[in-house]
Each structure stands twice: as structure tokens, then as C-alpha cells.
Steps between C-alpha positions, in 0.01 A plus 500: 500500500462876546169674392662630188784334295633624171690379206615646180502319160459582124254316289370540145139617420334203327180454309226733609724694736575213738799509724615169678659497848763244497413176681815524720389841617146378557624209706739713705235757585217243523285660239207297415209528239253752640754696693509881449843629416636854459689569182722788395551521116801679350584457121859416460517500119298540201458209265 
């Protein structure tokens, strides 16, 4: 696995501003609790 791998996905903002990374993506990138991840947020539509 390279030092930095990336993926793009869309997610809804949930209660208290939480956003969930899909399990399939966490598994593919081996993201575990306590890992630090870099996020880029772009609003795609207003609700």
C-alpha cells in the first residue's frame, strides 16, 4: 500500500454534523478507529 491512497464518495451530514465513511471504503483503505484521515469537504447541494 502506498503512503497516501485516496477515494471519493458522497455522504449525508447526520446528527451533530457527523459524516460516516462507508464501511467498504474503510475496509479497502484499512482505516481503523483512531486513524487520522484527511478530508476535503465540498457542498454538492443545499437541502
